[in-house]
VOGU-3710 file (C-alpha; in Angstrom, 3 decimals, decimal comma):
1> mieldkvivr> 10,975/-22,382/-22,137  9,081/-24,694/-24,597  9,103/-23,631/-28,213  6,882/-25,970/-30,105  7,745/-27,045/-33,710  4,564/-29,060/-34,382  1,805/-31,177/-32,919  0,807/-34,514/-34,407  -2,685/-35,676/-33,806  -3,352/-39,387/-34,456
11> nvkmelkspf> -6,792/-41,000/-34,492  -6,191/-44,376/-32,818  -8,452/-47,415/-32,501  -7,677/-50,222/-30,050  -9,884/-53,262/-29,609  -10,711/-54,179/-25,992  -9,883/-57,661/-24,783  -13,508/-58,080/-23,684  -16,605/-55,841/-23,939  -17,066/-53,295/-21,144
21> ttsfgtffek> -20,754/-52,517/-20,234  -22,085/-49,588/-18,195  -25,510/-48,062/-17,717  -25,056/-46,112/-20,891  -23,666/-48,570/-23,347  -21,270/-51,391/-24,196  -17,733/-50,794/-25,587  -15,935/-53,169/-27,884  -13,088/-50,872/-28,898  -11,634/-47,511/-27,840
31> efllleaidk> -11,300/-44,882/-30,493  -9,283/-41,856/-29,237  -6,956/-39,054/-30,176  -3,258/-39,445/-29,288  -1,295/-36,162/-29,362  2,506/-35,767/-29,759  3,922/-32,246/-29,096  7,312/-31,810/-30,544  9,628/-28,894/-29,668  12,371/-27,146/-31,692
41> dgvsgwgesv> 14,907/-29,515/-30,165  12,959/-32,579/-31,311  11,834/-33,665/-27,841  8,299/-35,209/-27,828  5,630/-35,020/-25,121  2,536/-37,313/-25,251  -1,093/-36,659/-24,357  -4,340/-38,570/-24,822  -7,937/-37,455/-25,295  -10,448/-39,596/-23,298
51> afpspwyiee> -13,466/-38,532/-25,302  -15,546/-41,385/-26,692  -16,902/-41,418/-30,310  -20,443/-40,724/-28,929  -21,502/-38,282/-26,219  -22,538/-40,954/-23,719  -20,448/-39,775/-20,825  -20,380/-36,005/-21,444  -21,027/-33,877/-24,517  -17,547/-34,123/-26,017
61> tvrtnehmlq> -16,675/-36,675/-28,726  -13,602/-37,655/-30,690  -14,912/-35,525/-33,595  -15,646/-32,494/-31,482  -12,194/-32,788/-30,018  -10,676/-32,836/-33,496  -12,547/-29,630/-34,304  -11,639/-27,822/-31,157  -7,931/-28,795/-31,460  -7,738/-27,833/-35,101
71> dfllpsllkq> -9,692/-24,611/-35,150  -9,133/-23,141/-31,669  -6,798/-24,766/-29,221  -3,701/-25,587/-31,319  -3,587/-22,236/-33,149  -3,679/-20,615/-29,635  -1,033/-22,882/-28,299  1,345/-22,648/-31,233  1,470/-18,921/-31,495  4,041/-18,298/-28,815
81> piahpdevse> 6,373/-20,173/-26,438  5,314/-21,672/-23,023  7,304/-21,124/-19,850  5,259/-23,558/-17,752  2,373/-26,029/-18,435  0,105/-24,003/-16,083  0,045/-21,369/-18,875  -1,826/-23,698/-21,165  -5,070/-23,626/-19,194  -4,645/-19,849/-18,849
91> rfapirrnnm> -4,310/-19,483/-22,643  -7,336/-21,676/-23,180  -9,487/-19,891/-20,575  -11,465/-17,788/-23,113  -12,642/-21,083/-24,754  -15,502/-22,603/-22,711  -15,697/-26,228/-21,674  -14,271/-28,755/-24,183  -12,165/-29,950/-21,271  -11,173/-33,226/-22,831
101> aksaiegaiw> -9,711/-31,490/-25,870  -7,872/-29,072/-23,678  -6,516/-31,877/-21,429  -5,199/-33,856/-24,309  -2,784/-31,208/-25,508  -2,000/-29,901/-21,994  -0,985/-33,481/-21,035  1,432/-33,586/-23,876  2,876/-30,209/-22,746  3,307/-31,500/-19,108
111> dlyakkngvp> 5,203/-34,576/-20,421  7,415/-32,450/-22,668  8,028/-30,016/-19,786  9,042/-32,803/-17,442  11,444/-34,267/-20,041  13,042/-30,872/-20,747  13,690/-30,472/-17,002  14,988/-34,046/-16,598  12,420/-35,115/-14,033  9,563/-37,745/-13,908
121> lyqalsgekt> 6,184/-36,258/-14,509  5,015/-37,045/-10,946  7,802/-34,937/-9,561  6,933/-32,053/-11,898  3,449/-32,261/-10,428  4,869/-32,186/-6,804  3,697/-35,769/-6,293  5,071/-37,621/-3,316  4,296/-41,294/-3,607  6,580/-43,824/-5,241
131> eidvgisigi> 3,750/-46,430/-5,479  0,028/-46,159/-5,614  -2,830/-48,368/-4,550  -5,326/-49,227/-7,390  -8,716/-50,780/-7,662  -10,585/-52,204/-10,572  -13,682/-51,097/-12,479  -15,855/-53,996/-13,507  -18,619/-53,639/-16,135  -22,012/-55,242/-16,125
141> eetvkdqlnv> -21,852/-58,915/-17,026  -24,568/-61,031/-18,585  -25,285/-63,096/-15,497  -24,764/-62,970/-11,758  -22,419/-65,950/-12,038  -20,318/-64,157/-14,642  -20,215/-61,056/-12,395  -19,046/-63,105/-9,411  -16,387/-64,909/-11,463  -14,922/-61,600/-12,704
151> iekavgdgyk> -14,848/-60,222/-9,129  -13,238/-63,398/-7,819  -10,440/-63,022/-10,292  -10,014/-59,321/-9,435  -9,841/-60,142/-5,747  -7,370/-62,943/-6,354  -5,192/-60,415/-8,342  -5,010/-58,279/-5,189  -6,849/-55,229/-6,334  -7,524/-52,905/-3,412
161> riklkikpgw> -11,163/-52,021/-4,276  -13,829/-53,380/-6,589  -16,094/-50,965/-8,495  -19,284/-52,382/-9,859  -21,430/-50,661/-12,481  -25,091/-50,597/-11,517  -28,295/-49,479/-13,164  -32,025/-49,897/-12,415  -32,821/-53,671/-12,340  -29,128/-54,512/-11,727
171> dvdilrevrk> -28,325/-53,006/-8,345  -29,580/-54,141/-4,962  -29,843/-57,882/-5,768  -26,440/-58,030/-7,380  -24,836/-56,079/-4,623  -26,429/-58,267/-2,041  -25,007/-61,349/-3,805  -21,625/-59,828/-4,180  -21,455/-58,714/-0,524  -22,561/-62,287/0,469
181> nfpntplmad> -19,725/-63,823/-1,444  -17,113/-61,144/-0,629  -17,970/-59,812/2,844  -14,720/-58,096/3,547  -13,790/-56,745/0,094  -13,832/-52,960/-0,305  -16,738/-52,296/-2,657  -18,299/-49,364/-4,363  -21,113/-48,837/-6,897  -20,971/-46,590/-9,969
191> ansayslkdl> -24,464/-45,604/-11,344  -23,361/-43,236/-14,114  -26,391/-41,011/-13,564  -28,922/-43,797/-13,912  -31,272/-42,747/-11,114  -33,384/-39,837/-9,913  -34,789/-38,666/-6,590  -37,822/-40,766/-7,357  -35,575/-43,717/-6,552  -34,588/-42,338/-3,137
201> ehlkqldefd> -36,327/-45,094/-1,109  -34,757/-47,691/-3,381  -31,289/-46,229/-3,044  -31,528/-46,236/0,695  -31,200/-49,974/0,521  -27,614/-49,586/-0,546  -26,661/-48,643/2,952  -26,831/-52,292/4,050  -23,856/-53,183/1,919  -21,243/-51,096/3,651
211> ltmieqplah> -20,086/-49,543/0,372  -17,041/-47,225/0,211  -19,251/-44,973/-1,945  -21,861/-44,770/-4,578  -20,626/-42,754/-7,599  -22,870/-40,317/-9,456  -26,209/-41,884/-8,746  -28,294/-38,904/-10,045  -28,210/-36,583/-13,120  -24,824/-35,896/-14,747
221> ddiidhailq> -25,146/-32,100/-14,195  -26,706/-32,074/-10,693  -25,453/-31,120/-7,288  -28,744/-30,012/-5,714  -30,558/-33,353/-5,707  -27,362/-35,118/-4,676  -27,301/-33,054/-1,548  -30,826/-34,204/-0,705  -29,914/-37,847/-1,324  -26,651/-37,552/0,655
231> kaistpicld> -28,659/-36,373/3,724  -30,997/-39,395/3,315  -28,343/-42,081/3,073  -25,271/-42,997/5,111  -23,327/-44,368/2,074  -20,895/-41,601/0,933  -21,783/-40,095/-2,440  -18,908/-39,513/-4,843  -19,418/-37,026/-7,659  -17,953/-37,634/-11,076
241> esihtledtr> -19,825/-36,231/-14,158  -21,068/-33,207/-12,190  -17,551/-31,949/-11,444  -15,817/-30,017/-14,330  -14,165/-27,148/-12,495  -12,783/-26,073/-9,167  -16,008/-24,021/-8,754  -18,156/-27,063/-9,298  -16,125/-28,794/-6,564  -16,456/-25,875/-4,126
251> kavemgscki> -20,191/-25,617/-4,547  -20,711/-29,442/-4,286  -18,713/-29,598/-1,013  -20,343/-26,543/0,508  -23,847/-27,839/-0,382  -23,045/-31,281/1,112  -23,744/-32,955/-2,241  -20,927/-35,503/-1,758  -18,343/-36,720/0,660  -15,827/-37,831/-2,033
261> inikigrvgg> -14,628/-36,418/-5,398  -13,530/-38,458/-8,482  -10,886/-36,492/-10,364  -10,609/-37,461/-13,972  -7,980/-35,466/-15,840  -9,841/-35,238/-19,050  -13,188/-34,271/-17,493  -11,787/-31,306/-15,505  -9,523/-29,958/-18,349  -6,029/-31,237/-17,561
271> ltqskkihdy> -3,385/-31,764/-14,878  -3,264/-28,132/-13,755  -6,955/-28,085/-12,974  -6,742/-31,443/-11,449  -4,101/-30,253/-9,045  -6,228/-27,235/-8,081  -9,244/-29,434/-7,237  -6,947/-31,834/-5,369  -5,492/-28,987/-3,231  -8,957/-27,586/-2,417
281> ckeqgipvwc> -10,194/-31,029/-1,390  -7,144/-31,455/0,825  -7,935/-28,229/2,572  -11,553/-29,404/3,062  -10,672/-32,902/4,136  -12,464/-34,423/1,189  -10,883/-37,736/-0,139  -10,208/-37,864/-3,905  -9,375/-40,702/-6,197  -8,535/-40,947/-9,886
291> ggmlesgvgr> -11,125/-42,365/-12,200  -10,507/-44,288/-15,443  -11,781/-43,788/-18,982  -10,480/-46,950/-20,664  -7,212/-45,179/-21,410  -4,318/-46,472/-23,375  -0,912/-46,558/-21,711  -0,332/-42,842/-22,326  -3,457/-41,710/-20,441  -2,829/-44,371/-17,844
301> ahnialttls> 0,694/-42,984/-17,216  -0,843/-39,480/-16,623  -3,269/-40,995/-14,137  -0,465/-42,697/-12,258  1,520/-39,446/-12,029  -1,485/-37,449/-10,725  -2,322/-40,133/-8,151  1,017/-39,572/-6,406  -0,414/-36,352/-4,908  -1,170/-36,802/-1,239
311> qfilpgdtss> -4,954/-36,379/-1,051  -5,470/-39,327/-3,490  -6,343/-41,415/-0,444  -8,673/-43,907/-2,122  -7,604/-46,496/-4,718  -8,181/-45,301/-8,305  -9,191/-47,161/-11,477  -5,813/-47,419/-13,081  -5,484/-51,158/-13,375  -3,016/-53,148/-15,488
321> ssryweqdii> -2,828/-52,604/-19,224  -3,247/-56,344/-19,783  -6,834/-56,104/-18,320  -7,839/-54,015/-21,393  -5,419/-54,603/-24,200  -3,699/-57,516/-25,935  -0,832/-55,019/-26,440  -0,588/-51,466/-25,076  1,181/-48,670/-26,836  3,783/-48,080/-24,076
331> epeviaengv> 6,809/-50,127/-22,847  6,803/-51,460/-20,293  3,050/-51,816/-19,962  1,358/-50,726/-16,719  1,442/-53,546/-14,255  -0,442/-53,750/-10,973  0,884/-56,353/-8,512  -1,359/-57,092/-5,536  -3,217/-53,877/-6,237  -0,080/-51,706/-6,308
341> ikvpdrvgig> 1,587/-49,845/-9,181  5,168/-48,715/-8,744  5,576/-45,165/-10,049  8,108/-45,079/-12,806  11,130/-42,805/-12,119  12,168/-42,170/-15,648  11,740/-38,654/-17,101  8,359/-37,519/-18,381  5,513/-40,018/-18,177  7,946/-42,645/-17,223
351> yevnretier> 7,141/-45,072/-20,088  8,435/-45,328/-23,654  5,883/-45,179/-26,438  6,034/-47,910/-28,973  5,860/-46,116/-32,330  5,522/-49,257/-34,327  2,451/-50,305/-32,320  0,948/-46,835/-32,424  1,288/-46,820/-36,289  -0,423/-50,207/-36,425
361> ftaatkiyqa> -3,398/-48,837/-34,459  -3,552/-45,358/-36,163  -6,406/-44,781/-38,608  -5,519/-41,150/-39,546  -2,755/-38,585/-38,811  -2,822/-34,770/-38,976  0,216/-32,507/-38,385  -0,089/-28,967/-37,214  3,090/-26,860/-37,746  4,061/-23,912/-35,584
//
């Protein structure tokens, strides 16, 4: 039984080592909420919100997460003890959406639960793998030469798959150039909803590049047009922004809107919901993989634990901490060697948070007492 004493919510800002550009903007730093749930015995569990300061990806932001946590989620969570982390999503069920806010505190409870039971988080989730394959997500560079140089380094580092961000005007030609230079490298394209069915004939050209998948080419809330597109192209479509619940997953699969699902813990509302989507996809024979949201080490650790589940067949986006940060907030930092991360076997998320580093990056702190 978990009896919470308090929850500490920190607003953290970390500067990226280099800008990261997608079809909806360029990021120079990551501002996020870092949550610490502390029980009556003084044991801490850590969670991270992956919401951005602006609603580029989905409607949630850092500020809306603060509001939801303060006024709705934490009061509900702190009112009575928790026997198992699955109860968190049940308790939050009357509150619609706001999945990233829900996931942030649920992740902290899962970490705390694993520590209280003396097991690594991945084992608490019924994960099986002791190491995971990872790929790398590469933003849009200023020139083709710059893009090729970044890919060459990633391939040299051994990453198992390269994900390229694309958008209209930066798609077929760049992919053709990449495929010419890297003919045997597993390659996928991520459109972040930059296209519509008007681009169907144009998108058909992607079939020539033998892509592992194209991720979320059409509208962020669509599954109908994606089904039309999937019938017209041989490249597997992977849905990301369209999938927020198990029901979204079921409908997309039954409609033939995709052949692959990207599970992001924050987008679907936490680890419990991620497991449910994973289990359904396993029953349906749909491969899944774990997407990234420029997480710090805490969020990265949760991604690693989730990816140990058996249906995570495809390499995820959880690359080394050093790719993004001069210094991460965990010790040791996440390290991918030849595209493989060894799953930590220490209790909880498997990494120690560096409180001194966290304080250095923290802009504001709020404490919510039980």
